[in-house]
N, C-alpha and C positions, 0 to 999 in steps of 0.2 A: 320190219323196222319201224319204230315209232317216231323217228326224227321228224319234226315239223319244219317244213321248208317254206311255208306260206304265211303271210301276215295280211290282215285286213287294215287298210288305211282309211280312216274317217276324217275327211278334210273339211274344216271350217263350218261345222254344224254348230253355229254359235249365235247367241242373242244379238250380237252386233248388227246383223242384217235387218232385224225388225226396225232399226232406227235409221235406215238408209232411205233416200227419197224414191228409189226404184222398188222398194219392198212390195211384194204382191204375194199373198198367201194362197192364191189359186193352186190347188193340187198339193198343198202342204201336208194335209192329213194322210193322203195316199203315200206320199214320199216318206213321211215319218214312219208309217207302218212298214214299208219295205226296208228302210234303213234299220229299223229295230229288228226285223226278221233276220237280216244279214248279220247284225252284231250278235244276236242271240245264237244263231247257228254257228258262227265262228267260235264263240265262247264254248258252246257245247262240244265242238270238235277239237278243242284244245289249241285253237289258232290264236296267236297273239293279236290283240286289237290295239291299234295305235291311233291316238287322237291328235289331230293337228288343229292349231288355232292360228288365225291370221291376226297380226297386230300392225297398227299404224298410229303413231302419236297424233294427238289432236283430232281424233275422229271417234266414232262409236267402236272402233277397233283398238282404241288405246287401252292397254292393260290396266291402267289406273282407274278407268271409268266404270268397272264392274260389269261390263257387257261381254267381255271375252270369257264366256262360260258356255256350257252346253245349252243348246236351244231347248227351251221348255217343250216338253212332250217326248223327249228322247232320254232313255236310260242307258248309260254307258259307264263301265268300270274299266278304263283302259289299262293295258299293261305298261304303256309308256305314253308320255305327252310331249309334244314338240311345238314350239312357237316359231312362226315364220313371218318374215317381212316382205317376202317376194311371192310370186304366184306359185312357184314349184315348192312343194314340201321338202324337196331334196336340196334346195339352195340355201346353204349356210345354217342349217338347223342341227346337224349332227345325225339326222335320221339315217343317212346312208351308212354311217359308221355303225349305228345300232343294228341295222339290217344285216350288214356284213358280219359283225361279231356274233349275231344270233343265227347265222347260216340260212338266212332267208333268200330264196331264189325266185319266188313268185309273189307278186303283190296283187291284192284285190282292192280296186280303187272305188271309193264312194264319197258322197258329200255334196257340198255347195261351193261353188257354182259349176255346173256341168262343163261349160265351154271355157272356163277360166282356170281356176286353180286345179280342178280335177283333170281337165285335159292337159294342162301344162305339166302337172306332176306325172301323168301317164307318159307323155312324150319323153320327158327327162329320164324317167325310170327305164324306159325301153332303150334309150340311147346309152344308158349306163350298163345295160346287160340284163336287167331283170325281165322276166316274163310277167306280163300284166293282163289281168282280167278286169275289164271296165264294166261295172254294173250300172248301166244307164238308169234303170228304174230305181236305183238307190242313189241317184244324184238329183239335185234340184237346181233350178235356175229361174230367171225372170224374163219376161218379154223385153225385147230390145228394139230400138228404132234406128234404122240405117240412115246415113246422111241424106239419102234421096227421099226420105219420108216413109219408106216401107217398114212396117212393123213385123218383126219376127216373133212368133209365139214361142212359148216354152217348148212345145212339141217340135217346131221348126228347128230350134237350136239344138235339141237333143238329136234329132235326125241328122243334122249337119255334122255334129260331133262324132256320132257313130260312123258316118261316111268317111271322115278324114282319119279316124283312128283304126278302123277295122283292117286287119291283116298287116298293116304297116307298123303300128305301135302297140296294139292290144287285141285281145280276143273280146268281142262284145258278148256279154252274158247276162242272163236274168239272175235274180236272187237265187232261184231254185237251181240253176246250172252252176252258179258259184258254190253253193252249199253242197251240191252233189260232188263237185270236184274236190271239196275239202274232205269229204268222207273217203273218196277213192285214194287220195294222197295220204291220208292219215293211216289207212289200212295197209298201204303198200309196204 
């Protein structure tokens, strides 16, 4: 059977972030390479690639400002594009309807920011009944400072996100594991 039941979701990989005060490009090249491998692998396997953009008026995320576009350094030709105003890509965008109409049962989550829109979308998707593969190495985030002054590195935040998502909301996978899964599912 050649029915495709999986979609790759690429969340908020957009130029808007370069114009935020917390922007930090540390690890960006590695992330972009992993994100590109995931996109290219999904396309090669015939898996739909869905691109999500975050929007917010009066900020670098304003659709009228010209920065709500794919982050330079990434090549993507999405099968569908959705714009969101909330953290979850499933909140008020129509993405849930698109996924249901296209028989999608499993989502592969990637993008920016690991602990915010990627994690929120993962939790929401799981609660709505989708199986979710969270590809942490194809997510990107920025260091954050706790109110007590403790600074959490990108690696700290990714590790924490994996901890809270694993087995409850998602299967934590590498790019290679996500792509291997696509091959198995497509051949089934």
